[in-house]
Structure formats: C-alpha cells, structure tokens
C-alpha positions, 0 to 999 in steps of 0.5 A: 694408577700407574705403577710407580705411584706407591699407595699409602700403608694403613693409617694404623699399623705403627711400626712394632719397634715404634709402637709404644712410643708412638702411643704416648706422644698424644698425651703431650698436647690432650687439649689440643687433641680434644680439640682437633680430632673430628667426631665420628659420623652418627651412622656408626653408632647405629652399626654399634648398637645393630651389630654389637648391642651397645644401647640402654643398660648395656655394660661397655668396656672402652679400650683407649678412650682418648679424650671421649670422642666415642665414649660420649655419644654412647653414654649419651645412648644409655650405655654403662661405660667403663673406659681405660685411657693410658695418657693422664691428661686424656683421661682428665679430659675425658672425665670433664666431658663426661662430666654429669654421666654418672654411668661412665667411669675413666680409668687411668691405666694401660689396659695391658696392665689394667686387672679385668673386674669380675663382673664381665662386660656385653661389649668391648669397644676401641676406636681409632686405638686398638692398634696401639695396644699390645698386639700379644694380648689385645684380642685375648685380653678383649675376650676375657673382658666379654661374656660369652656372646658379647662382642668386640667392636673396633673401629678403624680410620683410614685417609682414603683418595676423594676431597681435595685430591690435587692437594694430597698429590702435591704435599707429598713433596712437603713430606719428602723434603722434611721427613726423609722416611717418606717414600716417594710417590706416596698416594692415598688408596681408593675406599675399595683398596683398603684391605682389612683382612689384617684384622679379621685374621688376627681375631680369627687365630685367637680362637676365641671369636667368631667371623667378623663383621664390617661396616664402613662409612666415608666422611668428607672433612673440610679444614681451614689452614689453621685448623688441618695444622692443628690436625696434623699436630695431633697425629703420632707421627708428625709429633715425633718429627724433631721439631725443626723438621716439624715446623718446616713440614707444617710451614710448606704444608700451610704455604700450599693450602693458602697459595693453591688451594685458598686456605680450605681443603677436604679430607676424605676418610674411610671409617670402618667398624669391625665387630666379632662375637665371642664364642 
C-alpha cells in the first residue's frame, strides 16, 4: 500500500472530548439500531463459553447492552444476565427482545454511576460498547464487579479490507465532500494490521487482571442500498453530522452504490474478543 494512503484508525477510539456526546446519539432512534445492526457470528459465543465461562447458570453483567444483540444469545445459552444500558429507549427495546426470559434483567443506568450489587459476577461482558465508558473507571469497576478468577470479556469490531473493496475506496470522495473532518486517502486496514495492544495495555495497567487472550473472526455482510444507509444512520459519527451534510453524504453514497455496484455492497468486519481474568 502506498505511503500516501492513510490507514483508517480503529472504529472504537472516539475522541475523548466527544465521547460522552457521541455515546448519547444511539438512543435517538433505538428502533433503527435494533433493526439495522448485524448479529455477531455464532463462533463468538463458543469463544465466550470457552475463554470466559459463559454458560448455563453463569452470572453475567453486560455493560452497554444496546437493544440486546449479545444479551439475547447469551440468555439463550442459559446465562443469568444483568444488562446495564444508559439509553432508556435502547433499554426498553432490550427488555422487549428479552420478554419471556426471566433470568435476564435490563437496568437503565450509566455503568459509571450504577451501584454494584453485593454478590459478584462470574463474567463482565461488553460488546462494541466498552469504549463509550469513562476510561478512568471502566476497567477498575469491571474488576470490582467480578469474583476472583472471573472474566472481563470485551468485544470490539473494526471495518477491514475485503468485501467490495473498490466501493470503500471510491466512497471516500463522498466523505471528503460532506464531512470536512475526513482525512484524504483513508483506506480500511487489513485484519492483520489492526492493533489490539491498547486494550491489553489498559487492562494490564489496572493491576487487577492477568494477561489478555484474544480471538478473532472475520464476517462478510452484504447490504442493499437502503440497508446500508440504515446501517450508516446508526453510527455515531454519521448521526452527529449537521442534517444537511448527513443527507448529502447519504445521497452521495446511495448514488454510488446504485450507479456503480448494482445496488449491493459487501462490508468485511473484524470481530475481536479480548478476555482477561481477575486476579
């Protein structure tokens, strides 16, 4: 790859000055989020069972459950779940999705403010949400929530090279036109180039956990034009754009998909699980 082509930074590293604001954007259209966000691949749940001990009867705290994308499958595997979600609309949909699951409870609260129960948990899980929690407290409070030997399991996702590669090169012109903060020449990284050292180092600095073990899966997701636009409407960076810029960006992307890619594109995602056990 030429030196003048910029690798895209991790999708889960919001600017600290905007973290709190961006984290609140998802709740504005929780129904769209529930409909458009993809499910996680089934091997992820096998990894969670093997590495973190999620299984029948395990006591799980989920941090930032959204509308239940991970909560529902874990409940289906017999976990006893307390899910904490800051967005009231997201939490309400999660309760709806968990209807008839008495072993799952959804609490509307910021994890930072939520008082931990006396009984510790076996596992703390956070899927595509840990980066929205205040970095000053997220690892230490997760440790406080766990029994000795319990597991912190963090799932992170990243758009990587693959799928309809030419589209993701061409579409940068739309972003550069309508979002002036877009650096020129961005490209998705290869999966092998995605660095995970930041999370391992953060966990290690706390002194509360042993070493971190990683598992990775790649997933190709194919979208029609309307499905892809719905997905983009759930991303905090797109939601935070001024309305005119956001509408112009989405129209530009739709025209590109319809005109050049016959109305369908495939996006490759890297799903990474990081598991650390409390000392």
